[in-house]
C-alpha positions as CSV (number, residue, x, y, z in Angstrom):
1,M,117.3,-36.1,138.8
2,H,119.5,-36.6,135.7
3,N,122.1,-39.4,135.7
4,F,125.6,-37.9,135.3
5,D,127.6,-41.1,135.9
6,F,129.2,-40.7,132.5
7,L,131.1,-37.7,133.9
8,G,132.8,-39.8,136.4
9,A,133.9,-42.2,133.7
10,L,135.2,-39.4,131.5
11,S,137.0,-37.8,134.4
12,L,138.7,-41.1,135.3
13,I,139.7,-41.7,131.6
14,G,141.1,-38.2,131.4
15,A,143.1,-38.5,134.6
16,I,144.6,-41.9,133.7
17,A,145.4,-40.7,130.2
18,V,147.3,-37.6,131.4
19,A,149.3,-39.7,133.9
20,I,150.2,-42.4,131.3
21,I,151.1,-39.8,128.6
22,L,153.5,-38.0,131.1
23,I,155.2,-41.3,131.8
24,F,155.4,-42.2,128.1
25,Q,156.8,-38.8,127.2
26,R,159.7,-39.4,129.6
27,L,160.3,-42.8,127.7
28,R,159.9,-40.9,124.4
29,I,156.9,-43.0,123.4
30,P,154.3,-41.2,121.2
31,P,151.2,-39.9,123.0
32,V,148.9,-41.9,120.7
33,I,150.3,-45.2,122.1
34,G,149.7,-43.8,125.6
35,L,146.0,-43.1,124.8
36,I,145.5,-46.6,123.4
37,F,147.3,-48.1,126.4
38,T,144.9,-46.1,128.7
39,G,141.9,-47.8,127.0
40,I,143.5,-51.2,127.4
41,I,144.0,-50.6,131.2
42,L,140.5,-49.3,131.8
43,G,138.8,-51.8,129.4
44,P,137.8,-55.4,129.8
45,S,141.4,-56.6,129.2
46,G,142.5,-54.5,132.1
47,I,140.7,-53.5,135.3
48,G,137.4,-53.1,133.5
49,V,136.0,-50.0,135.1
50,V,134.6,-48.3,132.0
51,Y,131.2,-49.7,131.1
52,D,129.5,-47.0,129.0
53,K,131.1,-48.0,125.7
54,E,128.3,-46.6,123.6
55,L,129.0,-43.0,124.8
56,I,132.7,-43.5,124.2
57,S,132.0,-44.8,120.7
58,V,129.9,-41.8,119.8
59,L,132.5,-39.3,121.1
60,A,135.2,-41.3,119.3
61,E,133.3,-41.0,116.0
62,L,133.0,-37.3,116.5
63,G,136.8,-37.2,116.9
64,V,137.4,-38.9,113.6
65,V,134.9,-36.5,111.9
66,L,136.7,-33.4,113.3
67,L,140.1,-34.8,112.5
68,L,139.2,-35.4,108.8
69,F,137.5,-32.0,108.6
70,T,140.6,-30.2,109.7
71,I,142.8,-32.3,107.4
72,G,140.5,-31.4,104.6
73,L,141.0,-27.7,105.4
74,E,144.7,-28.2,104.5
75,F,143.9,-29.5,101.0
76,S,142.1,-28.0,98.1
77,L,140.2,-29.5,95.2
78,D,143.4,-28.8,93.1
79,D,145.3,-31.0,95.5
80,L,142.7,-33.8,95.1
81,K,143.0,-33.5,91.3
82,R,146.8,-34.1,91.6
83,L,146.0,-37.3,93.7
84,K,143.5,-38.6,91.2
85,R,145.8,-41.4,89.8
86,I,146.6,-42.6,93.3
87,V,142.9,-42.5,94.3
88,L,141.4,-44.1,91.2
89,V,144.2,-46.5,90.2
90,G,146.1,-47.1,93.4
91,G,143.0,-47.3,95.5
92,I,141.1,-49.8,93.3
93,V,144.2,-52.0,92.8
94,Q,145.0,-51.9,96.6
95,I,141.5,-53.0,97.6
96,L,141.2,-55.8,95.1
97,V,144.7,-57.2,95.4
98,T,144.8,-57.0,99.2
99,G,141.2,-58.3,99.5
100,L,141.8,-61.4,97.3
101,A,145.2,-62.2,98.8
102,I,144.0,-62.1,102.4
103,S,140.8,-64.0,101.5
104,C,142.9,-66.9,100.1
105,L,145.3,-66.8,103.1
106,S,142.3,-66.7,105.6
107,F,140.6,-69.7,104.0
108,W,143.8,-71.7,103.9
109,F,144.9,-70.8,107.5
110,M,141.5,-71.7,109.1
111,L,141.4,-74.9,107.2
112,M,144.9,-75.8,108.4
113,I,144.0,-75.2,112.1
114,G,140.9,-77.3,111.8
115,R,138.4,-74.4,112.0
116,A,137.3,-74.3,108.4
117,I,135.2,-71.3,107.3
118,T,132.9,-70.7,104.3
119,V,134.2,-69.0,101.2
120,S,131.8,-66.1,101.9
121,A,133.4,-65.6,105.4
122,A,136.9,-65.8,103.8
123,V,136.0,-63.2,101.2
124,F,134.6,-60.9,103.9
125,L,137.7,-61.2,106.0
126,G,139.9,-60.4,103.0
127,F,138.1,-57.2,102.1
128,A,137.4,-56.1,105.7
129,F,141.2,-56.4,106.4
130,S,142.1,-54.5,103.2
131,V,140.8,-51.2,104.7
132,S,143.3,-49.1,106.7
133,S,142.7,-46.7,109.6
134,T,142.1,-43.2,108.3
135,A,142.1,-41.7,111.8
136,I,145.4,-43.2,113.0
137,C,147.3,-42.8,109.7
138,L,146.3,-39.2,109.0
139,K,146.7,-38.1,112.6
140,I,150.3,-39.5,112.9
141,L,151.4,-38.4,109.5
142,S,149.9,-34.9,110.1
143,D,151.7,-34.7,113.5
144,R,155.0,-35.7,111.8
145,D,154.4,-33.1,109.0
146,E,154.6,-36.0,106.5
147,L,151.2,-35.6,104.7
148,T,152.7,-33.5,102.0
149,L,155.6,-35.9,101.4
150,P,155.4,-38.5,98.7
151,H,154.5,-41.4,101.0
152,G,152.0,-39.2,102.8
153,R,150.2,-38.3,99.5
154,I,150.1,-42.0,98.6
155,A,148.5,-42.9,102.0
156,L,146.0,-40.0,101.7
157,G,145.0,-41.0,98.2
158,I,144.4,-44.6,99.0
159,L,142.6,-43.8,102.3
160,I,140.2,-41.5,100.3
161,F,139.3,-44.3,98.0
162,Q,138.9,-46.7,100.9
163,D,136.3,-44.3,102.5
164,I,134.5,-44.2,99.1
165,A,134.6,-48.0,99.0
166,V,132.5,-48.1,102.1
167,V,129.3,-48.4,100.1
168,P,130.2,-51.3,97.8
169,L,131.7,-53.1,100.8
170,M,128.5,-52.8,102.8
171,I,126.4,-53.9,99.8
172,G,128.8,-56.8,99.3
173,I,128.1,-58.0,102.8
174,D,124.4,-58.2,101.9
175,L,125.3,-60.3,98.8
176,L,127.4,-62.7,101.0
177,N,124.5,-63.3,103.4
178,P,123.6,-67.0,102.9
179,Q,120.1,-66.4,104.1
180,A,119.2,-63.6,101.8
181,A,119.0,-63.2,98.0
182,I,118.9,-59.7,96.7
183,P,117.3,-59.3,93.1
184,F,119.7,-57.7,90.6
185,G,117.1,-55.0,89.8
186,M,116.8,-53.9,93.4
187,L,120.6,-53.9,93.8
188,F,121.1,-51.8,90.7
189,K,118.4,-49.3,91.9
190,K,120.1,-49.1,95.3
191,I,123.5,-48.4,93.8
192,S,122.1,-45.8,91.4
193,L,120.3,-43.9,94.1
194,I,123.4,-43.8,96.2
195,I,125.5,-42.5,93.3
196,L,123.0,-39.8,92.4
197,F,122.5,-38.7,96.0
198,S,126.3,-38.6,96.6
199,A,126.8,-36.5,93.4
200,G,124.0,-34.1,94.5
201,I,125.6,-33.7,98.0
202,F,129.1,-33.0,96.5
203,F,127.9,-30.3,94.1
204,S,125.8,-28.7,96.8
205,F,129.0,-28.6,99.0
206,R,131.0,-27.2,96.1
207,F,128.7,-24.2,95.4
208,L,127.0,-23.5,98.8
209,M,129.6,-24.1,101.4
210,P,132.1,-21.3,100.4
211,K,129.2,-18.8,100.6
212,L,128.1,-20.1,104.0
213,V,131.6,-19.8,105.3
214,R,131.9,-16.2,104.2
215,V,128.5,-15.3,105.8
216,I,129.7,-16.9,109.1
217,A,133.0,-15.1,109.0
218,S,131.4,-11.7,108.2
219,L,129.6,-11.6,111.6
220,H,133.0,-11.1,113.3
221,A,131.9,-13.1,116.4
222,R,134.2,-15.9,117.6
223,E,131.2,-17.8,119.1
224,V,129.4,-17.8,115.8
225,L,132.7,-19.0,114.0
226,V,133.1,-21.9,116.4
227,I,129.4,-23.0,116.2
228,G,129.3,-22.4,112.4
229,G,132.5,-24.5,111.9
230,L,131.0,-27.4,113.9
231,V,127.7,-27.1,112.1
232,I,129.4,-27.3,108.7
233,C,131.6,-30.2,109.8
234,F,128.9,-32.4,111.5
235,G,126.2,-31.3,109.0
236,A,128.3,-32.4,106.0
237,A,129.1,-35.7,107.8
238,Y,125.5,-36.4,108.5
239,L,124.4,-35.7,104.9
240,T,127.0,-38.1,103.4
241,S,125.9,-40.7,106.0
242,L,122.4,-40.5,104.5
243,A,123.9,-41.6,101.2
244,G,125.5,-44.6,102.9
245,L,129.0,-43.0,102.8
246,S,131.2,-42.7,105.9
247,L,130.9,-39.7,108.2
248,A,134.6,-39.0,108.0
249,L,134.5,-38.8,104.1
250,G,131.7,-36.2,104.3
251,S,133.6,-34.0,106.8
252,F,136.8,-34.4,104.7
253,I,135.1,-33.2,101.5
254,A,133.5,-30.3,103.3
255,G,136.9,-29.2,104.7
256,M,138.5,-29.6,101.3
257,V,135.7,-27.6,99.5
258,I,136.1,-24.6,101.8
259,A,140.0,-24.8,102.0
260,S,140.2,-22.3,99.1
261,T,138.4,-19.6,101.1
262,D,140.2,-17.0,103.1
263,E,138.3,-18.0,106.2
264,S,139.4,-21.6,106.3
265,H,142.3,-20.9,108.6
266,Q,140.0,-19.2,111.1
267,I,137.7,-22.1,111.2
268,S,140.5,-24.6,111.6
269,V,141.9,-22.7,114.6
270,S,138.5,-22.3,116.3
271,I,137.7,-26.0,116.3
272,D,141.2,-27.4,117.0
273,P,140.6,-27.8,120.8
274,F,137.4,-29.9,120.0
275,R,139.3,-32.0,117.5
276,E,142.2,-32.8,119.9
277,A,139.8,-33.7,122.7
278,F,137.5,-36.0,120.7
279,T,140.4,-37.5,118.7
280,S,142.1,-38.5,122.0
281,I,138.9,-40.3,123.0
282,F,138.9,-42.2,119.7
283,F,142.4,-43.6,120.4
284,I,141.3,-44.5,124.0
285,S,138.2,-46.3,122.5
286,V,140.6,-48.5,120.4
287,G,142.1,-49.8,123.6
288,L,138.7,-50.3,125.2
289,L,137.7,-52.7,122.4
290,L,140.4,-55.2,123.2
291,D,138.7,-58.0,125.0
292,V,140.7,-61.2,124.9
293,S,142.0,-63.7,127.3
294,V,145.8,-64.0,127.9
295,I,145.7,-67.5,126.5
296,N,144.5,-66.4,123.1
297,L,146.5,-63.2,122.9
298,P,149.7,-64.7,121.5
299,L,147.8,-66.3,118.6
300,F,146.0,-63.0,117.8
301,V,149.3,-61.1,117.9
302,A,150.9,-63.6,115.5
303,I,148.0,-63.3,113.1
304,A,148.1,-59.5,113.3
305,L,151.8,-59.4,112.5
306,V,151.2,-61.6,109.5
307,V,148.4,-59.3,108.3
308,L,150.7,-56.3,108.8
309,L,153.5,-58.0,106.8
310,V,151.2,-59.1,103.9
311,K,149.3,-55.9,103.7
312,G,152.4,-53.7,103.9
313,I,154.1,-55.7,101.1
314,L,151.0,-55.5,98.9
315,V,150.6,-51.7,99.4
316,A,154.3,-51.2,98.7
317,G,153.8,-53.2,95.5
318,V,150.9,-51.0,94.4
319,S,153.0,-47.9,95.1
320,L,155.8,-49.4,92.9
321,F,153.3,-50.1,90.2
322,L,152.3,-46.4,90.3
323,G,156.0,-45.6,89.6
324,N,157.2,-44.6,93.0
325,S,160.7,-45.4,94.4
326,P,161.2,-48.4,96.6
327,R,161.9,-46.2,99.6
328,V,158.7,-44.2,99.3
329,S,156.7,-47.4,98.5
330,M,158.0,-49.1,101.7
331,M,157.1,-46.1,103.9
332,A,153.6,-46.0,102.3
333,G,153.2,-49.7,102.9
334,M,154.2,-49.4,106.6
335,A,151.8,-46.5,107.1
336,L,148.8,-48.4,105.6
337,A,149.6,-51.9,106.9
338,Q,147.1,-51.8,109.8
339,I,143.4,-52.6,109.7
340,G,141.0,-49.6,109.9
341,E,138.3,-48.5,112.3
342,F,135.6,-49.0,109.6
343,S,136.4,-52.7,109.8
344,F,134.6,-52.7,113.2
345,V,131.4,-51.6,111.4
346,L,131.9,-54.1,108.6
347,A,132.4,-56.9,111.2
348,E,129.2,-55.9,113.1
349,T,127.2,-55.9,109.9
350,A,128.6,-59.2,108.8
351,L,127.7,-60.7,112.2
352,K,124.1,-59.5,111.8
353,N,123.9,-60.9,108.3
354,H,125.2,-64.3,109.5
355,V,128.3,-64.1,107.3
356,I,130.6,-64.7,110.4
357,D,129.8,-66.2,113.8
358,H,130.4,-64.5,117.2
359,E,133.7,-66.2,117.9
360,L,135.2,-65.1,114.6
361,F,133.8,-61.6,115.2
362,Q,135.7,-61.3,118.6
363,S,138.8,-62.7,117.0
364,M,138.6,-60.0,114.3
365,L,138.2,-57.2,116.8
366,A,141.3,-58.4,118.7
367,I,143.4,-58.6,115.5
368,I,142.3,-55.2,114.3
369,V,143.1,-53.5,117.7
370,V,146.6,-55.2,117.7
371,T,147.4,-53.8,114.2
372,M,146.3,-50.3,115.3
373,I,148.4,-50.4,118.5
374,V,151.7,-51.0,116.6
375,T,151.0,-48.5,113.8
376,P,152.5,-45.4,115.6
377,A,155.7,-47.3,116.1
378,M,155.7,-48.6,112.5
379,I,155.3,-45.1,111.0
380,S,158.0,-43.7,113.3
381,L,160.5,-46.5,112.2
382,A,159.5,-46.4,108.5
383,P,162.1,-43.9,107.4
384,K,165.1,-45.7,109.0
385,F,163.8,-49.1,107.9
386,A,163.3,-47.9,104.3
387,D,166.8,-46.4,104.3
388,Q,168.3,-49.7,105.2
389,V,166.2,-52.0,103.0
390,A,165.4,-49.9,99.9
391,P,169.0,-50.1,98.4
392,A,168.6,-53.9,98.4
393,L,165.5,-53.6,96.2
394,G,167.3,-51.7,93.4
395,F,166.7,-54.6,91.1
396,I,163.0,-53.9,91.0
397,P,162.1,-52.2,87.7
398,L,160.2,-49.0,88.2
399,V,157.5,-47.9,85.8
400,S,158.7,-45.5,83.1
401,K,162.4,-45.7,83.6
402,E,164.2,-42.4,82.9
403,N,165.7,-41.7,79.6
404,P,169.4,-41.1,80.1
405,S,169.8,-39.1,77.0
406,H,167.6,-36.3,78.3
407,G,169.4,-33.0,78.2
408,V,171.1,-31.7,81.3
409,R,171.3,-27.9,80.9
410,P,169.3,-25.3,79.1
411,P,170.7,-24.6,75.6
412,D,171.7,-21.0,76.4
413,S,173.5,-21.8,79.7
414,T,177.2,-21.0,80.2
415,I,179.3,-24.2,80.3
416,I,181.8,-23.9,83.1
417,C,183.9,-26.8,81.9
418,A,183.2,-29.7,79.6
419,G,180.9,-32.4,81.1
420,E,180.4,-30.4,84.3
421,I,177.0,-29.2,85.7
422,H,177.3,-26.0,87.7
423,A,174.5,-26.8,90.2
424,S,172.1,-29.6,91.0
425,I,168.7,-28.9,92.5
426,V,167.2,-31.8,94.5
427,G,163.4,-31.3,95.1
428,F,161.4,-29.0,92.8
429,G,158.9,-27.4,95.1
430,V,158.5,-23.7,95.5
431,N,162.1,-23.3,96.8
432,G,163.6,-25.4,94.0
433,Q,161.6,-23.6,91.3
434,N,162.8,-20.2,92.6
435,V,166.4,-21.3,92.6
436,A,166.1,-22.7,89.1
437,A,164.5,-19.5,87.8
438,V,167.4,-17.4,89.2
439,L,170.0,-19.8,87.9
440,H,168.4,-19.7,84.4
441,A,168.1,-15.9,84.5
442,T,171.8,-15.5,85.5
443,N,172.8,-18.0,82.7
444,I,174.1,-20.7,85.2
445,S,173.6,-24.3,84.2
446,Y,171.7,-26.7,86.4
447,S,169.9,-30.1,86.6
448,I,166.9,-31.1,88.7
449,L,166.0,-34.3,90.6
450,E,162.3,-34.6,91.6
451,I,160.3,-37.5,93.0
452,D,156.8,-36.3,91.9
453,R,156.2,-37.9,88.5
454,E,153.5,-35.4,87.5
455,T,155.9,-32.5,88.2
456,V,158.6,-34.1,86.2
457,K,156.2,-34.6,83.3
458,N,154.9,-31.0,83.3
459,M,158.3,-29.4,83.8
460,R,159.9,-31.4,81.0
461,K,157.2,-30.0,78.7
462,K,158.5,-26.5,79.7
463,G,162.1,-27.5,78.8
464,E,163.5,-27.9,82.3
465,P,166.4,-30.3,82.7
466,I,164.6,-32.5,85.2
467,Y,164.9,-36.1,86.1
468,Y,162.6,-38.4,88.1
469,G,164.1,-40.2,91.1
470,D,164.4,-40.5,94.8
471,C,167.0,-38.2,96.5
472,T,168.3,-41.1,98.5
473,D,168.9,-43.3,95.5
474,K,172.6,-43.2,94.3
475,K,171.6,-44.1,90.7
476,A,169.1,-41.3,90.5
477,L,171.6,-38.8,91.8
478,L,174.2,-40.0,89.3
479,R,171.6,-39.8,86.5
480,A,171.0,-36.2,87.4
481,G,174.7,-35.5,87.3
482,V,175.2,-34.7,91.0
483,D,178.5,-36.5,90.9
484,H,180.1,-33.6,89.0
485,A,178.1,-30.6,90.3
486,R,179.9,-27.7,92.0
487,A,176.9,-27.1,94.3
488,V,173.8,-29.0,95.3
489,V,170.7,-27.4,96.7
490,I,168.4,-29.8,98.6
491,G,164.8,-28.5,99.1
492,V,163.2,-31.7,100.3
493,S,160.9,-31.6,103.3
494,D,161.6,-35.2,104.6
495,A,164.4,-34.7,107.1
496,A,165.4,-38.4,107.2
497,A,165.6,-38.5,103.4
498,V,167.7,-35.3,103.4
499,R,170.2,-36.8,105.8
500,K,170.5,-39.9,103.7
501,S,170.8,-37.9,100.5
502,I,173.6,-35.8,101.9
503,A,175.5,-39.0,102.8
504,V,175.1,-40.4,99.3
505,I,176.1,-37.1,97.7
506,R,179.2,-36.9,99.9
507,E,180.0,-40.5,98.7
508,I,179.9,-39.6,95.0
509,N,181.0,-36.0,95.2
510,Q,183.1,-34.9,98.1
511,K,183.8,-31.4,96.6
512,A,180.1,-30.4,96.3
513,Y,179.0,-27.3,98.2
514,I,175.7,-28.6,99.8
515,I,173.0,-26.1,100.8
516,V,170.1,-27.6,102.6
517,R,166.7,-26.3,103.7
518,A,165.5,-27.3,107.2
519,R,162.0,-26.8,108.6
520,T,162.9,-26.3,112.2
521,L,166.0,-25.6,114.4
522,D,165.8,-29.2,115.7
523,D,167.0,-30.6,112.4
524,V,170.0,-28.3,112.0
525,A,172.5,-30.2,114.1
526,A,171.8,-33.5,112.4
527,L,172.0,-32.0,108.9
528,Y,175.4,-30.5,109.7
529,R,176.6,-33.8,111.1
530,A,175.4,-35.5,107.9
531,G,177.7,-33.3,105.9
532,A,175.8,-30.2,104.8
533,D,177.9,-27.0,104.3
534,V,175.0,-24.6,104.9
535,V,171.7,-25.2,106.5
536,V,169.0,-22.6,105.9
537,T,166.2,-22.8,108.5
538,E,162.8,-21.6,107.4
539,K,161.7,-20.2,110.8
540,F,165.1,-18.8,111.6
541,E,165.4,-16.9,108.3
542,T,161.8,-15.7,108.7
543,S,162.8,-14.1,112.0
544,I,165.8,-12.4,110.4
545,Q,163.5,-11.1,107.6
546,I,161.1,-9.7,110.2
547,F,163.7,-7.8,112.3
548,S,165.3,-6.5,109.1
549,L,162.0,-5.0,107.9
550,L,161.5,-3.6,111.4
551,L,164.9,-1.9,111.4
552,N,164.4,-0.7,107.9
553,H,161.1,0.9,109.0
554,F,163.0,2.7,111.8
555,T,165.4,4.0,109.1
556,V,168.4,2.1,110.5
557,A,171.3,2.2,108.1
558,P,171.4,-0.8,105.6
559,E,175.0,-1.5,106.6
560,L,174.0,-1.9,110.2
561,I,171.0,-4.2,109.3
562,L,173.4,-6.4,107.3
563,E,175.8,-6.5,110.2
564,Q,173.0,-7.6,112.6
565,Q,172.0,-10.3,110.1
566,E,175.5,-11.7,110.0
567,I,175.8,-11.6,113.8
568,I,172.6,-13.6,114.3
569,R,173.6,-16.2,111.6
570,R,177.1,-16.5,113.0
571,E,175.7,-17.2,116.5
572,C,173.3,-19.8,115.1
573,E,176.1,-21.5,113.3
574,K,178.2,-21.6,116.5
575,I,175.4,-23.3,118.4
576,F,174.8,-26.0,115.9
577,S,178.1,-26.5,114.1
578,G,180.8,-25.1,116.4
579,S,181.8,-28.4,117.8
580,M,181.0,-30.6,114.8
581,P,183.2,-31.3,111.8
582,V,181.8,-29.5,108.8
583,P,183.1,-30.8,105.4
584,A,185.5,-28.3,103.9
585,V,184.9,-27.0,100.4
586,K,187.7,-28.0,98.2
């Protein structure tokens, strides 16, 4: 008879996880922390009732693969091209600077506590700790709708490079092995084969996968769509693993390649339940790995906090080097400060190659897990922390300072009054571009503030009066002329940044009529409290557009449709701003 003991373990894990998450939700603690805490309770550091760690590890790996596949579905190859500077420059600099800095600190610290390690071991520790957690970072940023924000794009770009860096890091461990000497010719041949194989796989994905997706979708069978989506995801991951690359990188590339197809949304929806289930097991597996005595735990926690601090500062420095604002750089640093799940694999490989001993291996695992556990809280606190600390870092010179002499308004605009800008647009996404187009067409002057350097560069070539800067930075807002604008339109997606921006705008221009875009109704009250005159909610306005089209289809009089629109908007404003002071327009 078959042995199904693992079902009991999975059932116990699921039951405990649900109970803990329910408790944590009442305490307003993110579910991810509840899942990690479940693993700690059931693992060797807790009651120790889960023994089949190999099965849990396999299921957890599948969760990471599915997570990266669905995230890839939200990006296209064009999106990746826009990240190329972050991937190629930011990724390389981050790995090298972090690796070397932590290597030196590790060697010095171990020497100071009387447990000296070899230079090879110190170098390994530095580069193993330079890798961040793709699964945790992207999961939390995705849940918070922050992947498309500037700090989210920085995190994604650096994480992509870190996954690509898997191969040289693994080869590097072979070179650090004191008992083995690899000839240069053999090393060159190995690297060349990996590069050629990887290029072949990528171009195969590029040309074959979109066709395969269309064939699967054309069958119009949900079962085939689910199985086909899983086959594409796991098949791509397996092929990249043959080249020595990570499973997660393969699934991400596969998702990104088919993101441009019309069927990508269907595939994403069909495999979402599998992704959520297996990703949850991954977070539980992180807690199961923690196996330390209470006596050593304070030391490991202290070391983990130092690693988080050093790595966070270095990543923020790399972001500043790329020309991002202090606020965005700090948020990116806090998101990538932890040590990644791939470091577990590196540690096991280093142990087998005699680069580190078993004691150092166990210490590494404990430090890695501690950094992962605190990551959800760090990402949640990052916006508030950056808002408080970033102003104090204004002395740091950003790359490519703005040219103050750059024109403010199109040459054919109507000048309302000398030295006055009629409108300022903060954030030049789709909404900002539409507003600018209408203002230009109606001969109304405007200026633009945008944080994406590539967008600023491209729009300046087209003659737009655009400035680079963070919407929370007073100097950037002044440079864009917001202090004497009659109206300000804020089209930024980061709710925390928008609230901070409104406060700064009110400080420098109390008369400005501020119109803000909000993603959800949950943000409306806070934006009104911050000082916005009008808050336009995406989902709310969509519902108004839908019922307006429906009434129009039923040949309802246009006057009545407009009346119903005003009634709905008035009721919404009463709910969110009726009892709150809204700044008057003077």
